[in-house]
N, CA, C and O of each residue as an XYZ file, in Angstrom:
952
protein
N      61.466     18.355    136.372
C      62.170     18.760    135.326
C      61.437     18.145    134.007
O      61.192     16.967    133.747
N      61.216     19.107    133.399
C      60.288     19.018    131.842
C      61.412     18.271    130.708
O      62.548     18.703    130.508
N      60.887     17.210    130.115
C      61.571     16.938    129.300
C      61.202     16.761    127.851
O      60.475     15.801    127.599
N      61.624     17.608    126.764
C      61.039     17.447    125.461
C      61.873     16.304    124.869
O      63.084     16.137    125.018
N      60.910     15.453    124.085
C      61.223     13.976    123.429
C      61.180     14.472    121.992
O      60.455     15.293    121.431
N      62.301     13.624    121.530
C      62.149     13.748    119.872
C      62.462     12.526    119.368
O      63.179     11.829    120.086
N      62.043     11.990    118.105
C      61.962     10.546    117.392
C      63.528     10.049    117.600
O      63.703      8.868    117.899
N      64.367     10.695    117.488
C      65.791     10.030    117.198
C      66.814     10.769    117.800
O      66.390     11.795    118.333
N      68.221     10.561    117.908
C      69.038     11.325    118.160
C      69.284     12.538    117.543
O      69.480     13.643    118.050
N      69.241     12.129    116.157
C      69.376     13.402    115.290
C      68.498     14.544    114.937
O      68.816     15.524    114.262
N      67.202     14.255    115.556
C      66.107     15.197    115.632
C      66.417     15.950    117.045
O      66.085     17.127    117.186
N      66.999     15.299    117.977
C      67.035     15.691    119.365
C      68.041     16.846    119.064
O      67.793     17.993    119.436
N      69.300     16.493    118.316
C      70.481     17.320    118.308
C      69.925     18.704    117.079
O      70.210     19.880    117.307
N      69.459     18.453    116.350
C      69.040     19.445    115.602
C      68.284     20.724    116.251
O      68.505     21.910    116.005
N      67.249     20.123    117.222
C      66.596     21.121    118.036
C      67.258     21.808    118.923
O      66.977     22.978    119.181
N      68.418     21.011    119.610
C      69.369     21.493    120.565
C      70.054     22.506    119.905
O      70.307     23.498    120.590
N      70.495     22.503    118.497
C      71.206     23.563    117.560
C      70.414     24.846    117.772
O      70.824     25.845    118.364
N      69.021     24.650    117.111
C      68.352     25.623    116.884
C      68.063     26.600    118.510
O      68.033     27.826    118.613
N      67.937     25.873    119.293
C      67.877     26.234    121.033
C      68.803     27.253    121.183
O      68.498     28.408    121.481
N      70.477     26.656    120.886
C      71.481     27.437    121.370
C      71.440     28.464    120.378
O      71.734     29.548    120.882
N      71.222     28.523    119.322
C      71.203     29.734    118.348
C      70.370     30.831    118.748
O      70.726     32.007    118.667
N      69.153     30.404    119.220
C      68.132     31.434    119.651
C      68.957     32.149    120.909
O      69.289     33.334    120.904
N      69.229     31.206    121.995
C      70.251     31.883    123.012
C      70.940     32.735    122.855
O      70.869     33.813    123.447
N      72.017     32.321    121.748
C      73.106     33.003    121.406
C      72.560     34.652    121.112
O      73.020     35.702    121.560
N      71.355     34.408    120.144
C      70.931     35.713    119.472
C      70.438     36.591    120.563
O      70.583     37.813    120.554
N      69.881     35.957    121.453
C      69.474     36.688    122.616
C      70.487     37.390    123.724
O      70.413     38.543    124.148
N      71.354     36.475    124.038
C      72.491     37.040    124.680
C      73.223     38.129    123.884
O      73.749     39.060    124.494
N      73.266     38.066    122.806
C      74.403     39.105    121.957
C      73.465     40.509    122.313
O      73.904     41.480    122.928
N      72.205     40.385    121.826
C      71.386     41.633    121.819
C      71.183     42.223    123.156
O      71.021     43.441    123.222
N      71.172     41.455    124.307
C      70.882     41.679    125.649
C      72.306     42.388    126.305
O      72.357     43.481    126.868
N      73.505     41.390    126.052
C      74.736     41.380    126.682
C      75.895     41.740    126.077
O      76.905     42.173    126.632
N      75.703     41.528    124.804
C      76.946     41.925    123.710
C      77.896     40.803    123.379
O      78.919     40.972    122.716
N      77.464     39.539    123.923
C      78.177     38.453    123.920
C      77.449     37.153    124.323
O      76.453     37.195    125.045
N      78.063     35.762    123.751
C      77.500     34.508    124.156
C      78.526     33.691    124.618
O      79.207     33.151    123.745
N      78.820     33.456    125.863
C      79.788     32.555    126.493
C      78.840     31.049    126.850
O      78.067     30.862    127.790
N      79.230     30.103    125.731
C      78.883     28.752    126.259
C      79.935     27.619    126.442
O      81.022     27.662    125.867
N      79.551     26.572    127.295
C      80.870     25.677    127.439
C      79.788     24.616    126.820
O      78.566     24.724    126.720
N      80.676     23.541    126.436
C      80.123     22.472    125.619
C      80.658     20.904    125.944
O      81.886     20.903    125.860
N      80.225     19.799    126.229
C      80.708     18.675    126.152
C      80.502     17.888    125.006
O      79.705     18.146    124.104
N      81.473     16.633    125.099
C      81.679     15.714    123.864
C      80.549     14.837    123.672
O      79.464     14.963    124.240
N      80.890     13.865    122.769
C      79.851     12.575    122.465
C      79.110     12.864    121.090
O      78.656     13.908    120.622
N      79.153     11.527    120.601
C      78.752     11.672    119.104
C      77.388     12.665    119.105
O      77.424     13.657    118.376
N      76.335     12.436    119.817
C      75.114     13.190    119.477
C      75.615     14.986    119.613
O      75.198     15.758    118.750
N      76.306     15.389    120.486
C      76.936     16.685    120.527
C      77.554     16.996    119.025
O      77.219     18.039    118.463
N      78.217     16.321    118.558
C      79.137     16.633    117.504
C      78.221     16.775    116.286
O      78.604     17.533    115.395
N      76.691     15.935    116.098
C      75.942     16.255    115.184
C      75.354     17.754    115.672
O      75.413     18.550    114.734
N      74.854     18.286    116.789
C      74.248     19.426    117.166
C      75.303     20.306    116.900
O      74.795     21.367    116.537
N      76.597     20.390    116.904
C      77.482     21.229    116.827
C      77.605     21.524    115.219
O      77.762     22.685    114.841
N      77.537     20.547    114.373
C      77.509     20.535    112.889
C      76.132     21.354    112.663
O      76.036     22.327    111.915
N      75.129     20.826    113.398
C      73.998     21.645    112.825
C      73.893     23.148    113.322
O      73.504     24.099    112.644
N      74.274     23.170    114.511
C      74.684     24.824    114.830
C      75.411     25.689    113.925
O      75.244     26.909    113.944
N      76.452     24.933    112.893
C      76.969     25.802    112.326
C      76.042     26.481    110.948
O      76.416     27.367    110.180
N      75.145     25.967    110.948
C      74.485     26.234    109.765
C      73.091     27.144    110.459
O      72.209     27.651    109.766
N      73.138     27.184    111.615
C      72.077     28.083    111.953
C      72.419     29.704    111.904
O      73.511     30.121    111.517
N      71.555     30.390    112.260
C      71.310     32.226    112.331
C      72.450     32.480    113.663
O      71.783     32.548    114.695
N      73.659     32.609    113.904
C      74.190     32.899    114.929
C      75.076     34.008    114.837
O      75.751     33.999    113.807
N      75.260     34.904    115.565
C      76.166     35.740    115.693
C      77.441     35.929    115.986
O      77.923     36.703    116.813
N      78.098     35.001    115.092
C      79.316     34.484    115.479
C      80.479     35.200    115.937
O      81.217     34.754    116.816
N      80.682     36.474    115.268
C      81.725     36.996    115.866
C      81.757     37.668    117.276
O      82.763     38.259    117.670
N      80.494     37.544    118.103
C      80.418     37.556    119.561
C      80.324     36.349    120.335
O      79.842     36.400    121.467
N      80.783     35.138    119.785
C      80.337     34.026    120.323
C      81.814     33.592    120.995
O      82.895     33.613    120.406
N      81.617     33.270    122.116
C      83.053     32.349    122.817
C      82.860     30.932    123.335
O      81.834     30.738    123.986
N      83.677     29.932    123.148
C      83.022     28.254    123.133
C      84.042     28.113    124.315
O      85.207     28.483    124.170
N      83.614     27.607    125.411
C      84.731     26.621    126.444
C      84.273     25.343    126.296
O      83.221     24.931    125.806
N      85.329     24.689    126.851
C      84.826     23.172    127.024
C      84.395     22.988    128.697
O      84.994     23.493    129.646
N      83.370     22.251    128.743
C      83.168     21.511    129.805
C      84.194     20.271    130.391
O      84.336     20.199    131.612
N      84.842     19.385    129.590
C      85.720     18.791    130.139
C      86.561     18.230    129.101
O      86.052     18.306    127.983
N      87.788     17.649    129.157
C      88.615     17.300    128.469
C      89.510     16.101    128.952
O      89.866     16.125    130.130
N      89.854     15.193    128.262
C      90.738     14.090    128.436
C      92.445     14.770    128.369
O      92.847     15.564    127.518
N      93.173     14.249    129.410
C      94.653     14.701    129.192
C      95.221     13.705    128.259
O      95.335     12.509    128.528
N      95.610     14.331    127.017
C      96.114     13.766    126.072
C      96.555     14.294    124.992
O      95.749     15.166    124.667
N      97.635     14.218    124.059
C      98.107     14.848    122.957
C      97.168     15.760    122.371
O      95.954     15.584    122.477
N      97.705     16.780    121.721
C      96.751     17.567    120.555
C      96.582     16.373    119.159
O      97.355     15.648    118.533
N      95.241     16.650    119.137
C      94.921     15.700    117.727
C      94.510     14.236    118.143
O      94.063     13.383    117.376
N      94.721     14.108    119.382
C      94.397     12.459    119.848
C      92.762     12.287    119.669
O      92.029     13.157    120.139
N      92.297     11.331    119.090
C      91.198     11.025    118.976
C      90.014     10.968    120.121
O      88.798     11.134    120.032
N      90.794     10.694    121.128
C      90.283     10.937    122.697
C      89.647     12.267    123.029
O      88.585     12.430    123.629
N      90.473     13.213    122.539
C      90.202     14.747    122.756
C      89.095     15.296    122.157
O      89.027     15.347    120.929
N      88.070     15.784    122.982
C      86.929     16.638    122.522
C      87.406     17.503    121.773
O      86.699     17.861    120.831
N      88.583     18.042    121.923
C      88.748     19.474    121.041
C      88.967     18.868    119.693
O      88.779     19.619    118.736
N      89.302     17.745    119.475
C      89.681     17.432    118.152
C      88.297     17.363    117.451
O      88.146     17.960    116.385
N      87.213     16.609    118.049
C      85.854     16.618    117.315
C      85.247     18.004    117.382
O      84.448     18.256    116.480
N      85.455     18.871    118.206
C      84.904     20.411    118.538
C      85.602     21.203    117.310
O      84.899     22.102    116.848
N      86.583     21.061    116.841
C      87.336     21.454    115.636
C      86.438     21.197    114.299
O      85.956     22.005    113.505
N      86.385     19.495    114.351
C      85.733     18.878    113.214
C      84.529     19.372    112.865
O      84.174     19.625    111.713
N      83.713     19.553    114.140
C      82.240     19.495    113.769
C      81.682     21.079    113.925
O      80.642     21.457    113.385
N      82.544     21.945    114.751
C      82.111     23.246    114.496
C      83.001     24.229    113.750
O      82.643     24.940    112.811
N      84.083     24.176    114.240
C      85.446     25.215    113.743
C      85.411     25.225    112.269
O      85.453     26.209    111.531
N      85.311     23.751    111.896
C      85.502     23.706    110.202
C      84.393     23.764    109.463
O      84.400     23.451    108.272
N      83.163     24.234    110.196
C      81.746     24.768    109.281
C      81.184     25.972    109.622
O      80.303     26.504    108.946
N      81.639     26.434    110.633
C      81.155     27.799    111.159
C      82.175     28.841    110.959
O      83.353     28.488    110.898
N      81.784     30.386    110.823
C      82.490     31.216    110.697
C      82.793     31.704    111.887
O      82.227     32.685    112.370
N      83.899     30.921    112.561
C      83.943     31.149    113.939
C      85.913     31.244    113.784
O      86.518     30.433    113.083
N      86.590     32.300    114.526
C      88.140     32.304    114.587
C      88.368     31.129    115.589
O      87.593     30.689    116.439
N      89.427     30.801    115.320
C      90.126     29.653    115.925
C      90.398     30.016    117.842
O      90.450     29.268    118.818
N      90.507     31.388    117.688
C      90.577     32.136    119.147
C      89.256     32.045    120.070
O      89.268     31.973    121.299
N      88.528     32.057    119.543
C      87.037     31.718    119.707
C      86.500     30.450    120.405
O      85.372     30.399    120.894
N      87.399     29.416    120.420
C      87.050     28.372    120.670
C      88.452     28.200    121.962
O      89.619     28.315    121.588
N      88.166     27.969    123.187
C      89.136     28.159    124.270
C      89.520     26.780    124.800
O      89.044     26.394    125.868
N      90.266     26.111    124.176
C      90.683     24.868    124.530
C      91.225     24.604    126.010
O      92.084     25.397    126.395
N      90.826     23.570    126.905
C      91.490     23.114    128.034
C      92.759     23.067    127.837
O      93.171     22.541    126.804
N      93.656     23.606    128.785
C      95.080     23.425    128.488
C      95.717     21.874    129.170
O      96.395     21.869    130.197
N      95.408     20.764    128.495
C      95.602     19.585    129.118
C      97.136     18.987    128.656
O      97.664     17.934    129.013
N      97.552     19.825    127.922
C      99.020     19.328    127.188
C      99.837     19.855    128.493
O     100.794     19.129    128.761
N      99.698     20.724    129.170
C     100.505     21.544    130.068
C     101.246     20.565    131.058
O     100.739     19.541    131.516
N     102.426     20.993    131.303
C     103.214     20.101    132.248
C     102.737     20.237    133.579
O     102.661     19.154    134.160
N     102.398     21.205    134.229
C     101.731     21.682    135.253
C     100.088     21.596    135.057
O      99.428     22.523    134.588
N      99.694     20.686    135.369
C      98.091     20.325    135.172
C      97.261     21.496    136.180
O      96.374     22.265    135.807
N      97.883     21.358    137.648
C      97.129     22.217    138.411
C      97.215     23.931    138.048
O      96.354     24.799    138.199
N      98.279     24.001    137.641
C      98.418     25.643    137.329
C      97.425     25.618    135.776
O      96.594     26.526    135.782
N      97.406     25.110    135.035
C      96.664     25.222    134.146
C      95.045     25.140    134.045
O      94.368     25.599    133.126
N      94.521     24.373    135.332
C      93.404     24.697    135.699
C      93.069     26.260    136.156
O      92.037     26.906    135.975
N      93.999     26.543    136.650
C      93.792     27.877    137.378
C      94.049     28.990    136.281
O      93.586     30.107    136.511
N      94.700     28.792    135.187
C      94.542     29.434    133.874
C      93.505     29.690    133.272
O      93.132     30.819    132.953
N      92.802     28.406    133.009
C      91.766     28.288    132.335
C      90.435     28.843    133.418
O      89.333     29.226    133.026
N      90.796     28.777    134.535
C      89.484     29.572    135.231
C      89.778     31.327    135.286
O      88.928     32.111    135.708
N      90.820     31.650    134.894
C      91.246     32.886    134.835
C      90.533     33.400    133.661
O      89.776     34.370    133.658
N      90.880     32.574    132.552
C      90.221     32.964    131.175
C      88.402     33.049    131.409
O      87.674     33.943    130.976
N      88.111     32.214    131.968
C      86.678     32.059    132.254
C      86.436     33.339    133.005
O      85.449     33.949    132.593
N      87.126     33.943    134.071
C      86.671     35.295    134.776
C      86.665     36.366    133.774
O      85.815     37.256    133.800
N      87.720     36.295    132.773
C      88.022     37.417    131.967
C      86.860     37.633    130.876
O      86.484     38.737    130.482
N      86.356     36.392    130.454
C      85.223     36.557    129.587
C      83.828     36.565    130.230
O      83.042     37.349    129.699
N      83.385     35.883    131.219
C      82.007     35.729    131.688
C      81.861     36.191    132.984
O      80.878     35.772    133.597
N      82.765     37.113    133.658
C      82.742     37.837    135.113
C      83.347     37.068    136.070
O      83.684     35.899    135.879
N      83.512     37.715    137.167
C      84.060     37.261    138.544
C      82.944     37.391    139.791
O      82.737     38.352    140.532
N      82.299     36.069    139.753
C      82.646     34.933    139.415
C      82.088     34.735    138.300
O      81.017     35.308    138.099
N      82.652     33.878    137.271
C      82.126     33.771    135.848
C      80.756     33.100    135.872
O      80.520     32.212    136.692
N      79.722     33.570    134.858
C      78.614     32.994    134.923
C      78.457     33.025    133.245
O      78.350     33.959    132.450
N      78.497     31.357    133.063
C      78.124     31.166    131.357
C      76.602     31.423    131.079
O      75.643     31.406    131.850
N      76.694     31.696    129.556
C      75.256     31.896    129.180
C      74.605     30.479    128.993
O      73.382     30.351    129.038
N      75.417     29.460    128.790
C      74.790     28.359    128.353
C      75.699     27.244    128.602
O      76.737     27.231    127.939
N      75.482     26.266    129.479
C      76.172     25.026    129.577
C      75.514     23.767    129.001
O      74.377     23.448    129.349
N      76.052     23.227    128.336
C      75.612     21.979    127.400
C      76.104     20.702    128.246
O      77.272     20.583    128.616
N      75.069     19.733    128.522
C      75.813     18.495    129.345
C      75.283     17.478    128.796
O      74.179     17.550    128.255
N      75.934     16.460    128.847
C      75.246     14.961    128.464
C      75.166     14.062    129.717
O      75.493     14.533    130.806
N      74.769     12.864    129.610
C      74.662     12.101    130.488
C      75.262     10.732    130.706
O      74.514      9.910    130.177
N      76.226     10.195    131.225
C      76.512      8.810    131.059
C      75.641      7.785    131.581
O      74.683      8.062    132.303
N      75.932      6.649    131.250
C      75.187      5.230    131.833
C      75.435      4.985    133.121
O      74.764      4.159    133.739
N      76.565      5.770    133.758
C      76.923      5.746    134.964
C      76.248      6.903    135.921
O      76.331      6.874    137.149
N      75.629      7.832    135.242
C      75.119      8.871    135.951
C      76.020     10.079    136.070
O      75.838     11.101    136.732
N      77.093      9.724    135.240
C      78.220     11.131    135.323
C      77.677     12.015    134.205
O      76.922     11.691    133.289
N      78.340     13.454    134.533
C      78.170     14.625    133.634
C      79.426     15.210    133.863
O      80.119     15.134    134.878
N      79.723     16.017    132.428
C      80.926     16.654    132.398
C      82.232     15.427    132.917
O      82.414     14.332    132.385
N      82.797     15.847    133.763
C      84.041     14.534    134.280
C      83.758     14.563    135.639
O      84.701     14.692    136.420
N      82.515     14.457    136.095
C      82.202     14.485    137.364
C      81.622     12.902    137.511
O      80.501     12.543    137.151
N      82.588     12.100    138.085
C      82.293     10.886    137.735
C      81.963     10.112    139.204
O      82.404     10.649    140.220
N      81.346      9.104    139.302
C      81.265      8.433    140.750
C      82.233      8.051    141.500
O      82.945      7.161    141.033
N      82.481      8.450    142.524
C      83.451      8.242    143.207
C      84.606      8.815    143.424
O      85.441      8.349    144.198
N      84.777     10.025    142.666
C      86.117     10.880    142.059
C      85.794     11.860    143.157
O      84.642     12.162    143.469
N      87.017     12.397    143.794
C      86.794     13.711    144.866
C      86.487     14.753    144.282
O      86.005     15.693    144.914
N      86.740     14.825    142.684
C      86.445     16.247    142.291
C      84.960     16.675    142.187
O      84.532     17.744    141.753
N      84.349     15.754    142.611
C      82.594     16.006    143.017
C      82.439     16.969    144.125
O      81.504     17.768    144.145
N      83.375     16.905    145.085
C      83.287     17.853    146.043
C      84.101     19.139    145.954
O      84.307     19.731    147.013
N      84.486     19.539    145.059
C      85.448     20.785    144.641
C      84.131     21.945    144.866
O      83.080     22.040    144.231
N      84.542     22.599    145.792
C      83.782     24.028    145.960
C      84.219     25.221    145.785
O      83.469     26.117    145.395
N      85.486     25.412    146.044
C      86.543     26.455    146.004
C      87.026     26.952    144.690
O      87.643     28.015    144.643
N      86.739     26.114    143.399
C      87.395     26.171    142.134
C      86.373     25.874    141.101
O      85.387     25.185    141.363
N      86.601     26.398    139.896
C      85.611     26.440    138.842
C      86.132     25.272    137.680
O      85.467     24.666    136.839
N      87.631     25.216    138.002
C      88.265     24.208    136.955
C      89.093     23.141    137.791
O      89.971     23.593    138.526
N      88.914     21.896    137.754
C      89.560     20.912    138.731
C      90.022     19.672    137.718
O      89.574     19.457    136.592
N      90.943     18.989    138.360
C      91.386     17.626    137.947
C      90.787     16.435    138.389
O      90.314     16.428    139.526
N      90.720     15.375    137.657
C      89.837     14.210    137.986
C      91.016     12.967    138.140
O      92.116     13.125    137.610
N      90.734     11.872    138.814
C      91.753     11.042    139.101
C      91.517     10.183    137.325
O      91.017     10.693    136.322
N      92.045      8.882    137.482
C      91.878      8.244    136.226
C      90.532      7.779    135.980
O      90.028      7.238    136.964
N      89.772      7.839    134.899
C      88.368      7.419    134.533
C      88.526      7.097    132.891
O      88.727      7.939    132.015
N      88.400      5.851    132.742
C      88.264      5.212    131.600
C      89.525      5.315    130.816
O      89.596      5.482    129.598
N      90.475      5.201    131.623
C      92.026      4.962    131.181
C      92.837      6.547    130.845
O      93.982      6.643    130.404
N      92.001      7.606    131.148
C      92.391      9.047    131.275
C      92.479      9.846    132.454
O      91.774      9.325    133.317
N      92.862     10.562    132.741
C      92.936     11.918    133.760
C      92.030     12.738    132.790
O      92.065     12.632    131.564
N      90.994     13.794    133.690
C      90.252     14.498    133.048
C      90.540     15.984    133.762
O      90.861     16.193    134.932
N      90.281     17.135    132.474
C      90.421     18.391    133.352
C      88.378     18.804    132.987
O      87.785     18.743    131.910
N      87.813     19.206    134.441
C      86.415     19.488    134.179
C      86.147     20.761    134.625
O      87.039     21.364    135.221
N      85.122     21.254    134.449
C      84.197     22.261    134.916
C      83.538     21.843    136.112
O      83.047     20.714    136.096
N      83.432     22.531    137.141
C      82.937     21.690    138.326
C      81.333     22.252    138.601
O      80.670     23.014    137.897
N      80.988     21.620    139.820
C      79.457     22.180    140.021
C      79.236     23.562    140.443
O      78.115     24.058    140.332
N      80.336     24.295    140.973
C      79.545     25.592    141.321
C      79.579     26.586    140.067
O      78.700     27.447    140.037
N      80.491     26.545    139.058
C      80.387     27.062    137.667
C      79.070     26.588    136.897
O      78.259     27.347    136.366
N      79.018     25.475    136.925
C      77.888     24.846    136.118
C      76.801     25.332    136.889
O      76.070     26.082    136.242
N      76.449     25.134    138.112
C      75.215     25.921    138.922
C      75.036     27.352    138.828
O      73.996     27.936    139.134
N      76.174     27.939    138.358
C      75.933     29.230    138.299
C      75.489     29.910    136.960
O      75.506     31.135    136.845
N      75.143     29.185    136.085
C      75.056     29.239    134.608
C      73.798     29.740    134.723
O      73.052     29.488    135.670
N      73.424     30.713    133.435
C      72.117     31.153    133.324
C      71.307     29.854    132.792
O      70.118     29.868    133.111
N      71.662     28.925    132.167
C      70.972     28.046    131.454
C      71.803     26.502    131.337
O      72.967     26.432    130.944
N      71.073     25.425    131.707
C      71.929     24.255    131.514
C      70.975     23.320    130.389
O      69.811     23.026    130.664
N      71.556     22.948    129.247
C      70.791     22.428    128.492
C      71.519     20.839    128.183
O      72.655     20.698    127.729
N      70.629     19.769    128.523
C      70.793     18.625    128.700
C      70.413     17.846    127.422
O      69.240     17.881    127.049
N      71.295     17.177    126.762
C      71.230     16.444    125.533
C      71.130     15.130    126.131
O      71.971     14.961    127.013
N      70.500     14.323    125.960
C      70.453     12.760    126.254
C      69.840     12.090    125.153
O      68.863     12.448    124.494
N      70.620     10.963    125.032
C      69.994     10.193    123.679
C      70.388      8.717    123.979
O      71.239      8.612    124.861
N      69.957      7.590    123.443
C      70.119      6.333    123.518
C      69.637      5.618    124.646
O      69.496      6.130    125.756
N      69.361      4.323    124.339
C      68.838      3.590    125.478
C      69.270      3.347    126.522
O      68.591      3.122    127.523
N      70.516      3.352    126.456
C      71.482      2.794    127.589
C      71.717      4.160    128.778
O      72.517      4.070    129.710
N      71.006      5.179    128.564
C      70.744      6.145    129.380
C      69.492      6.510    130.147
O      69.343      7.294    131.084
N      68.534      5.652    129.435
C      67.199      5.523    129.992
C      66.886      5.647    131.712
O      66.077      6.375    132.287
N      67.731      4.772    132.205
C      67.683      4.681    133.694
C      67.986      5.704    134.460
O      67.218      5.977    135.383
N      69.176      6.494    134.241
C      69.888      7.700    134.644
C      69.082      8.751    134.256
O      69.024      9.610    135.135
N      68.296      9.059    133.048
C      67.716     10.141    132.963
C      66.203     10.113    133.663
O      65.492     11.115    133.729
N      65.840      8.847    134.157
C      64.759      8.873    134.878
C      65.248      9.357    136.649
O      64.484      9.863    137.470
N      66.530      9.058    136.837
C      66.764      9.357    138.001
C      67.193     10.868    138.202
O      67.030     11.498    139.247
N      67.844     11.417    136.880
C      67.915     12.955    136.861
C      66.640     13.715    137.057
O      66.571     14.604    137.906
N      65.617     13.386    136.282
C      64.359     13.872    136.523
C      63.854     13.898    137.947
O      63.413     14.975    138.349
N      63.858     12.825    138.795
C      63.685     13.008    140.145
C      64.642     13.722    141.341
O      64.478     13.751    142.560
N      65.827     14.350    140.398
C      66.653     14.910    141.308
C      67.755     13.906    142.337
O      68.152     14.179    143.470
N      67.978     13.030    141.736
C      68.587     11.708    142.558
C      69.975     12.089    142.946
O      70.852     11.693    142.179
N      70.322     12.736    143.921
C      71.545     13.393    144.156
C      72.415     11.965    144.480
O      73.407     12.226    145.160
N      72.333     11.083    144.283
C      73.301      9.927    144.470
C      74.253      9.695    143.242
O      75.345      9.127    143.237
N      73.548     10.294    142.169
C      74.362     10.237    140.714
C      74.795     11.429    140.413
O      74.010     12.376    140.396
N      76.173     11.585    140.114
C      76.718     12.973    139.762
C      75.899     13.975    139.089
O      75.970     15.118    139.540
N      75.073     13.740    138.013
C      74.360     14.438    137.330
C      73.291     15.135    138.268
O      73.060     16.342    138.199
N      72.719     14.358    139.068
C      71.868     14.882    139.856
C      72.020     15.875    140.986
O      71.208     16.164    141.865
N      73.344     16.373    140.749
C      73.819     17.543    141.697
C      73.946     18.698    140.894
O      74.548     19.644    141.402
N      73.464     18.832    139.637
C      73.268     19.784    138.586
C      72.043     20.575    139.028
O      71.053     19.870    139.226
N      71.895     21.823    139.218
C      70.614     22.363    139.671
C      69.773     22.362    138.607
O      70.206     22.703    137.507
N      68.449     21.979    138.776
C      67.369     21.952    137.610
C      66.701     23.340    137.383
O      65.854     23.417    136.493
N      67.024     24.485    138.143
C      66.234     25.791    138.162
C      66.025     26.169    136.765
O      64.930     26.461    136.282
N      67.083     26.147    136.178
C      67.455     26.807    134.769
C      67.860     25.794    133.847
O      68.737     25.995    133.007
N      67.160     24.552    133.993
C      67.761     23.289    133.027
C      66.494     23.054    131.993
O      65.287     23.193    132.188
N      67.112     22.711    131.004
C      66.080     22.200    129.819
C      66.532     20.708    129.301
O      67.749     20.655    129.130
N      65.979     19.727    129.069
C      66.200     18.364    128.586
C      65.752     18.079    127.254
O      64.593     18.129    126.842
N      66.540     17.848    126.777
C      66.113     17.345    125.003
C      66.824     16.011    125.095
O      68.036     15.845    125.232
N      65.671     14.881    124.978
C      66.060     13.445    124.625
C      65.360     12.958    123.306
O      64.486     13.551    122.675
N      65.882     11.865    123.059
C      65.314     11.047    122.158
C      64.194      9.997    123.112
O      63.902      9.946    124.307
N      63.867      9.399    122.157
C      62.462      8.378    122.663
C      63.465      7.230    123.561
O      63.377      7.111    124.783
N      64.311      6.519    122.795
C      65.160      5.820    123.338
C      65.243      5.739    124.969
O      64.934      4.807    125.711
N      65.868      7.282    125.332
C      66.493      7.743    126.542
C      65.428      8.130    127.256
O      65.538      8.003    128.476
N      64.321      8.613    126.789
C      63.291      8.971    127.488
C      62.253      7.656    128.037
O      61.241      7.984    128.658
N      62.453      6.568    127.859
C      61.598      5.565    127.729
C      61.198      5.302    129.239
O      60.089      4.790    129.392
N      61.938      5.578    130.379
C      61.557      5.591    131.819
C      61.101      6.648    132.442
O      60.693      6.456    133.588
N      61.049      7.795    131.981
C      60.637      9.081    132.197
C      58.990      9.004    132.412
O      58.237      8.554    131.548
N      58.514      9.556    133.808
C      56.939      9.528    133.691
C      56.613     10.357    132.929
O      57.302     11.294    132.524
N      55.180     10.015    132.567
C      54.523     10.682    131.125
C      54.118     11.906    131.567
O      54.075     12.668    130.600
N      53.741     12.553    132.772
C      53.522     14.009    133.088
C      54.991     14.884    132.788
O      54.946     16.042    132.372
N      55.893     14.389    132.974
C      57.085     15.083    132.634
C      57.673     15.287    131.009
O      58.481     16.141    130.643
N      57.047     14.297    130.213
C      57.505     14.336    129.036
C      56.373     14.868    127.995
O      55.152     14.713    127.973
N      57.393     15.647    127.031
C      56.565     16.182    125.865
C      56.761     15.740    124.756
O      57.914     15.888    124.350
N      55.975     15.182    124.012
C      56.565     14.527    122.672
C      56.406     15.424    121.896
O      55.321     15.999    121.800
N      57.668     15.801    121.028
C      57.751     16.876    120.426
C      58.041     16.371    118.840
O      57.437     17.082    118.037
N      58.671     15.519    118.348
C      58.451     14.545    117.341
C      59.003     13.416    117.281
O      58.736     12.647    116.358
């Protein structure tokens, strides 16, 4: 797994925005639309603010969520809250082009099925996302595929529910749809991720992130996160 290393989190986020913009232009030129799914986190919000200022064919873009906490609309714990603030508020996107996970539903299992149906409607059956953006937790989780949770073993659904993790239940995309995607973009920053990034690099399937296919994966990291990655896999870009 090749890892491009940048000076700091801001530089990595800016490069990730450029990368997504190019993939969007190529996908729209080839297939008429670009369907991506994004994760939450401080650096991703910087990435999405930067993306809003890139050359992107916005009218042909659809944005799904990788995962979401079960919490009320507008809650600061919700990834959607920050997704709206970082991307929707700054880019010429219509609100309906951002597809929020329906975590406010009374029947969450049925809500998972509805989100999976929407994915099939916009990305084919089975759905193939053009790009999946993932982060990496200090415990090795990605999306809301967390250590010890049965959701890691879901094979017959693209959207599923987790148990309680950090005080919240989550809705998440599962390994099948993530691994079907045309491209996985990892954005990993911060020294607390260094050990897990080294394990991701080696394909360590004992951590949840290690079960994501590396065949069509690109890793953009800052120097702090890439500190333990072996030199032959690192490309110092900035």
